[in-house]
C-alpha positions as CSV (number, residue, x, y, z in Angstrom):
1,M,0.0,0.0,0.0
2,F,1.3,3.5,-0.9
3,V,1.2,6.0,2.0
4,P,2.6,9.3,0.9
5,K,5.5,10.7,2.9
6,K,5.6,14.2,1.4
7,I,3.1,16.7,0.2
8,F,3.2,20.1,-1.5
9,F,0.7,22.7,-2.5
10,T,0.3,24.5,-5.8
11,R,-2.2,26.6,-7.8
12,G,-2.6,28.0,-11.2
13,V,-4.8,29.8,-13.8
14,G,-5.2,29.1,-17.5
15,R,-7.0,30.8,-20.3
16,H,-7.7,29.4,-23.8
17,K,-10.4,29.3,-26.4
18,Y,-10.9,25.5,-25.7
19,Y,-11.8,24.4,-22.2
20,L,-9.4,21.4,-22.1
21,A,-6.5,23.7,-23.2
22,S,-7.4,26.2,-20.4
23,F,-7.2,23.4,-17.9
24,E,-3.8,22.3,-19.3
25,A,-2.6,25.9,-19.1
26,A,-3.7,26.0,-15.4
27,L,-1.8,22.8,-14.8
28,H,1.2,24.3,-16.5
29,D,0.9,27.5,-14.4
30,A,0.8,25.2,-11.3
31,G,3.9,23.3,-12.5
32,I,2.2,19.9,-12.6
33,E,1.3,19.5,-16.3
34,I,4.0,16.8,-16.8
35,C,2.1,14.4,-14.5
36,N,-0.6,11.8,-15.0
37,L,-2.7,13.0,-12.2
38,V,-4.9,10.6,-10.2
39,M,-7.4,12.4,-8.0
40,V,-7.8,11.0,-4.5
41,S,-10.1,11.8,-1.6
42,S,-9.2,14.1,1.2
43,V,-7.0,12.4,3.8
44,F,-3.8,14.1,4.9
45,P,-1.6,11.0,5.6
46,P,-0.2,10.5,9.1
47,G,3.4,11.7,9.4
48,C,3.4,13.3,6.0
49,R,5.9,16.2,5.7
50,I,5.0,19.4,3.9
51,I,7.6,20.5,1.5
52,T,7.8,23.6,-0.6
53,R,6.3,23.9,-4.1
54,N,9.8,24.1,-5.6
55,E,11.0,21.0,-3.8
56,G,7.9,19.1,-4.8
57,L,8.1,20.1,-8.4
58,G,11.7,18.9,-8.4
59,E,10.6,15.4,-7.5
60,L,8.1,15.0,-10.3
61,S,8.8,12.8,-13.3
62,Q,7.5,13.3,-16.8
63,G,4.5,11.0,-17.3
64,G,4.6,9.8,-13.7
65,I,1.5,8.6,-12.0
66,T,1.0,11.4,-9.4
67,F,-1.7,11.4,-6.7
68,S,-3.4,14.7,-6.0
69,V,-6.3,16.3,-4.2
70,M,-7.5,19.0,-6.6
71,A,-10.1,21.7,-6.6
72,R,-10.9,23.1,-10.1
73,N,-13.3,25.6,-11.5
74,F,-13.9,27.1,-14.9
75,T,-16.0,29.6,-16.9
76,N,-16.2,31.1,-20.3
77,E,-18.5,33.9,-19.0
78,P,-16.7,37.3,-19.2
79,N,-15.7,38.7,-15.8
80,R,-17.3,35.9,-13.8
81,L,-15.3,35.4,-10.5
82,I,-14.2,31.8,-10.1
83,A,-12.2,30.2,-7.3
84,S,-10.7,26.9,-6.2
85,S,-9.3,26.2,-2.8
86,I,-7.7,23.3,-0.8
87,G,-8.2,23.5,3.0
88,V,-5.8,21.7,5.3
89,A,-6.2,20.6,8.9
90,I,-3.4,18.7,10.6
91,P,-3.7,16.9,14.0
92,A,-1.3,17.5,16.8
93,D,-0.7,13.8,17.0
94,E,1.4,13.0,13.9
95,S,0.4,9.3,14.0
96,Q,-3.2,10.4,13.2
97,Y,-4.5,11.5,9.8
98,G,-5.7,14.9,9.0
99,Y,-8.0,16.3,6.3
100,L,-7.8,18.1,3.0
101,S,-10.9,19.8,1.6
102,E,-11.8,21.0,-1.9
103,Y,-14.0,24.0,-2.5
104,H,-14.7,25.5,-6.0
105,P,-17.3,28.3,-5.9
106,Y,-18.4,31.0,-8.3
107,G,-18.6,34.6,-7.1
108,V,-16.6,34.1,-3.9
109,K,-13.6,36.2,-3.1
110,E,-10.2,34.6,-2.4
111,K,-10.2,35.2,1.4
112,N,-13.7,33.9,1.9
113,C,-13.1,30.9,-0.3
114,G,-9.9,30.0,1.5
115,D,-11.5,30.5,4.9
116,Y,-14.4,28.2,3.9
117,A,-12.1,25.4,2.7
118,E,-9.9,25.7,5.8
119,D,-13.0,25.6,8.0
120,L,-14.4,22.6,6.2
121,A,-11.1,20.6,6.7
122,A,-10.9,21.6,10.3
123,Q,-14.5,20.6,11.0
124,M,-14.0,17.2,9.4
125,L,-10.9,16.7,11.5
126,A,-12.6,18.0,14.7
127,T,-15.5,15.6,14.2
128,T,-13.0,12.7,13.8
129,L,-11.1,13.7,16.9
130,N,-14.3,14.3,19.0
131,V,-13.5,18.0,19.4
132,E,-16.7,19.8,20.5
133,F,-17.6,22.9,18.5
134,N,-20.6,24.9,17.6
135,P,-21.1,24.8,13.8
136,E,-23.2,28.0,14.0
137,T,-20.3,30.2,15.2
138,D,-18.1,32.0,12.7
139,W,-14.8,30.5,11.5
140,L,-12.6,32.6,13.7
141,E,-14.3,31.4,16.8
142,R,-14.3,27.7,15.7
143,E,-10.6,28.0,14.7
144,Q,-9.8,29.2,18.2
145,A,-11.8,26.3,19.7
146,F,-10.1,23.8,17.5
147,K,-6.6,25.0,18.3
148,M,-7.3,25.4,22.1
149,S,-8.4,21.8,22.2
150,G,-4.8,20.8,21.6
151,K,-5.9,18.2,19.1
152,I,-5.6,20.3,15.9
153,V,-2.2,21.9,15.6
154,R,-2.5,23.7,12.2
155,S,-4.9,24.7,9.5
156,F,-4.3,26.7,6.4
157,N,-5.4,26.9,2.7
158,I,-4.2,27.5,-0.8
159,T,-6.6,29.3,-3.0
160,Q,-6.6,30.6,-6.6
161,T,-9.2,33.0,-8.0
162,A,-9.6,34.6,-11.4
163,L,-12.1,36.6,-13.4
164,G,-13.5,35.0,-16.6
165,D,-11.6,36.3,-19.6
166,K,-13.2,39.5,-20.9
167,N,-13.4,38.1,-24.4
168,G,-15.1,34.8,-23.4
169,L,-12.1,32.5,-23.5
170,W,-12.3,29.6,-21.1
171,T,-10.7,30.4,-17.8
172,T,-9.7,27.6,-15.4
173,V,-8.4,27.9,-11.8
174,I,-6.9,25.0,-9.8
175,A,-5.6,24.5,-6.3
176,A,-3.9,21.2,-5.6
177,A,-2.2,19.1,-2.8
178,V,0.3,16.8,-4.5
179,L,1.2,13.6,-2.6
180,L,4.7,12.1,-3.0
181,P,6.4,8.9,-2.0
């Protein structure tokens, strides 16, 4: 069984007259266009080490099968705001798994999109760890409760937004967590 030991985060934007080419351009902008990407669900592996984007890109092989959690969004509507975000929640106990969340809305600004994705990952982890919280409170209050519990050590997000091309080209945004051996 493959359990990733390293993870890095990246994001990108692409524009083209064809949707698939705009997606490829976003992958290129993110630096992961050389991979055969396999989308996986949202578990942050136990003991997985976060490395920088540059370190991670240096470990990729052309044509390699590469596992990723990816959020992606696209539009060909001029000036339409699109976003994609990966939220991350890491437990204090490194032998436990954490969570990655994907969020890809329309019309949501970068900060709000990132906060939502981060909150979602933290809520999933909090539920797994039996951390009590009130889902009706705002993210900042929940974030403090999660961190004060001592069970969730860190949460963050990587988010990419863009406005749809003014001339109607396809615009694609991606945010990705790339898992490495």
